[in-house]
N, C-alpha and C positions, 0 to 999 in steps of 0.2 A: 292743179297748182296753186301754192299754200296764198290767201290774199293779203295775211298777215306778212310774210317775208318782205312782198310786193310794197307794203305801206313801210315797215321798217329802213325798207334801202330807199325809198324817198327823201321821209323825214331826213335819214341820216345824211342826204343829199344837200339838204333846206339848209341844215345847218352846218356843212363845211362852204356853203356858199357862203352865206351870213357872214360866217368866220374870214371867208375868204376877202369879200366888202368893205368888213370890217378894217381889215387893214389896209386894201388899198384904199381906203376911205383916211386916213390918218390927217392929212391936209387939207379935209373936206373944208374946213371955214377958206381954205385962202380958193375954192374954185368958186368959178361965176355960178349963179343961180342957173344957166343952162346946163350946164358940166354937172352939175348935180341932179336935177331934174334929170339929164342922161341916164345915168347912172341908178339912180332909183327904176327909173324907166323896161331898161333892163334888166333889174335886180327881179323887178315886180313880174317880168316876159321870162324868165328862167323858171320862180318860184308855179305861175301858173301850165308852164309848161310841165312838168315835173308830176304836178300834182293831176296834168287832164292825162297823162300818157302814159304815167310810169307804168301802169301793166300792163300794155304794148310791148312799151324799152326790153320787159322783166321775159316775158313771151317769145319774143323776137329773139332773146339771146340764149332762152334753155331751147326753144327748136334748134339750134345750133349745139350748145353744150351737155344738154340733157344732165346735170348736176346742178340743183340749188344754189352750193358756195359759192361752184365757175358764176354759176347765174348772175347774183347780186352782186358778184366784181364787178362784171361785166354792166352790169347794168348802172353801177355810181361812177363806173369809166365812161363810160356814154355821158350821164350828164359833165363829167367834169372838162370833157373833151368843149360841151355845151359852154360853159361859164368860162372857157377862156376863149371862146369868141361869142362871147355875151353881146359886144356891141354889133353885130351882124343880126342878131335879133330881126329889130325889125325889118329889114328887107326882106327876111327869108316869105315869100308868098305864101310855102303849105307845110309850117309846122310840121305836120305829121309825118308826113313822105318824107322829109330830111330828117328826121328825127331818126325813125325807122331802116334811114340810109347808113346812117352812123350806127346804130344798134348792130346791123347786120356785120356790117364792117370788124367792128372792137368784136363780136362774138368771133367771127370766122380769124380773124388773125390770132386772139387768144388761143383756140383752139389747133393752128396753125404753130401757134410757138411750143406748146404740151404737146408738139410731136404726135398729135391725135390725124385721125384720118379725118373728115367732116362724115365719113358715116352717122346714122345714131345708133348708139348700140340697141342689140334684140332685143337683153334686159336692164333697166334701172335701178340698181339699186339701192337706190334714193326713195325707188318709188314707190310706196306703201300698199298693201293688197290691197283690192275696192273689195268694200264691204258691201255685202246683199242687203238695198234696201228691202224694208218691210213694207209690203204689197200684195197684189192679191192674185200678181204674178207667178204661175207656176212655177217650181224651182228648178223645175230639167231648163224651162222655156231661158229664165234667167238666165242660169249657166250658158246655155249656149249662145245665148246673146254675149255673153263676155269673154267666149271665146272667136266668136265671131270676129269682133272690135281687137281683142289679142293678134289674131291673123290679119287684119288689113293691118295693125300696127306694125306688123312684124314684114307687108310684100311693099308698106311706102319708106321705111329702112332702105330696101334692097335698090330702090331706084337709082337710076345715074343721078347723081346730084343736079343737073339742068335741069330734070325732071320734076325730082323733090321738092327743091326749092323755089318753085314756082306754086306747087302746090300746095306746099309747105304754111307759106305766106299770104296765100288769098285765102288759106281758114282760118289765121288769125287776123282778127276785129274782121273777118272779111271786108279785108285791103281789096282796093278795084284791082283790075288793070293796069290801070296810070301806076298807081299807088307804089303794085309788084315792080312793074317796068322799072319805076324810079330805084325803086331800093337795089336794084342786081344789074341796077346799069344796059339793059337790053330793054327792045322796043315791047309795045303793048301787046304787038301781032303775034311775040316768040312767046310772051305771055301765055296769053289767051292756045297759039298751038300746044305749047308743052304742059298746062295743064291738063289740057284736053284727050293728051296724048298720056300722059299717066296716069288718068284716072277710066279712060279705056285700058290699060294695062290691070289697072284693078281690077275692074271691072272683069275680066278673062278671068284671073288666076282665082278672083274669089269662084266664081262660074264652075269654073274647072275642081276647085277645091271641094264644093257643093255635091258636085256628080260623083268622086269619086267614097263618099261616105254613103 
């Protein structure tokens, strides 16, 4: 996944936020010092949120949409939603989890609006062909590893959504069960159970694949 795309999306969001804030601040001189301080504080909090968590938002959106262009749009929409409710930032106890929940909902909504299922495509046409890194590892071992990775990716795609979603989120930024639970709107016990079951299914399928070779 391109770090450059994430940076550009974040910078675009910050630029847009600054423009909107300038528009809102036309009568800035008429505001009290307290009001000005609150606006500045909210803007600073938003800027910090974008810089710290834009990568997380991008990866969550990509986990659902699987297209870089769609993911960039979803990332910007996520932060624009946050901007509209910037007055609430100060009362948010866990910005990362709060943001992850918004990002997930935005991505799922976009996927549904475009008539897609939430199944992850088995082949991503935008995904570049992986280059074999120069190393001392024999070529046949490297190729085998790539094949196994591709097989696991397809197995994850084939999982039921209720198992796949928590599994994906638990691997993004190593989100904790509590964070995954808050993002998906389920309890922590369900997250642990579903992730355990998903991994169990993957192990069984992978073992079966190895035995047939």
